[in-house]
C-alpha positions in Angstrom: 107.4 108.2 211.9 109.2 106.8 209.2 106.2 106.5 207.1 107.5 108.2 204.1 104.9 111.0 204.7 105.1 114.3 206.6 102.5 114.6 209.2 101.2 117.8 209.9 102.4 117.0 213.5 105.7 116.3 212.0 105.4 119.5 210.2 104.6 121.6 213.1 107.2 120.1 215.1 109.9 120.9 212.3 108.4 124.4 211.7 109.0 125.1 215.8 112.3 123.9 215.6 113.4 125.9 212.7 111.3 129.0 214.1 112.5 128.8 217.7 115.0 126.1 218.2 118.7 126.0 219.4 121.5 125.6 216.7 121.8 122.1 218.2 118.1 121.5 218.1 118.5 122.6 214.3 121.5 120.1 213.8 119.8 117.3 215.2 116.9 118.0 212.9 119.0 118.1 210.0 120.8 115.0 211.1 117.6 112.8 211.4 115.9 114.2 208.3 119.0 112.6 206.2 119.3 109.4 208.6 116.3 108.1 206.7 117.2 104.6 207.6 117.6 105.7 211.3 121.0 104.1 211.8 122.1 106.7 214.2 124.9 107.4 211.3 125.1 109.6 208.0 127.0 108.1 205.3 129.7 110.7 203.7 127.4 110.6 200.5 124.3 111.5 202.7 126.0 114.5 204.5 126.9 115.5 200.7 123.4 115.1 199.9 122.4 117.3 202.8 125.1 120.2 201.8 124.1 120.2 198.3 120.5 120.5 199.1 121.4 123.6 201.6 123.5 125.4 198.9 120.7 124.7 196.5 118.1 126.7 199.2 120.4 129.8 198.6 120.7 129.5 195.4 124.7 128.5 195.3 125.6 126.4 192.1 128.4 124.0 192.9 129.6 121.3 190.7 130.1 117.8 191.6 134.0 118.3 192.0 133.3 121.1 194.1 131.2 119.5 196.2 133.4 116.6 196.7 136.2 119.0 197.6 134.3 120.8 200.2 133.0 117.6 202.1 136.6 116.3 201.9 138.1 119.6 203.5 135.3 119.6 206.0 136.1 116.0 207.2 139.7 116.8 207.1 139.5 119.7 209.1 137.4 118.0 211.7 139.8 115.1 211.9 137.6 112.6 209.9 139.6 112.1 206.8 139.4 108.5 207.4 135.7 108.1 208.2 132.9 107.2 205.8 130.0 107.6 208.2 129.3 110.4 211.0 127.6 109.6 214.3 125.5 112.9 215.6 128.3 113.8 217.7 130.6 114.0 214.4 127.8 116.0 212.9 127.9 118.5 215.5 131.5 118.9 215.5 131.5 119.1 211.8 129.2 121.8 211.5 130.4 123.7 214.9 131.6 126.6 212.8 128.2 127.1 211.5 126.4 127.8 214.6 125.9 131.3 214.3 124.0 130.5 210.6 122.1 127.9 212.5 121.1 130.6 215.1 119.7 132.8 212.5 118.2 130.2 210.3 114.6 130.7 210.3 111.3 129.4 208.6 109.3 132.5 207.0 105.6 131.4 206.1 103.9 133.8 204.2 100.1 133.7 203.6 98.8 133.4 200.0 95.4 133.6 198.5 94.0 130.5 197.3 90.8 130.7 195.3 87.8 128.8 196.7 86.9 125.7 194.8 83.1 125.1 193.9 82.5 121.2 194.5 
């Protein structure tokens, strides 16, 4: 809801999308997460931040220069070399070659034992 906190309902919605959603649903969720000001656009730097975050999730180490080169290469390949902002449609086009990975992306939650706290 844009209040800076994740409500339980928002967490559940995100969990369902990552567990059962289509690649398009996941792309929309990712876009919306990084379009923090709800402008309908992702600036190139926001896209870079998202990509870096995704790489950190899989323990990939990428230098700032490598990240800049990767983003530039992706933008050029999509014909966006002169764009500084992406619409959702642009975002989908930019990541079109990764839909299989998004299909396989799932959230796996495991339970942990939490000791009782005496009050």
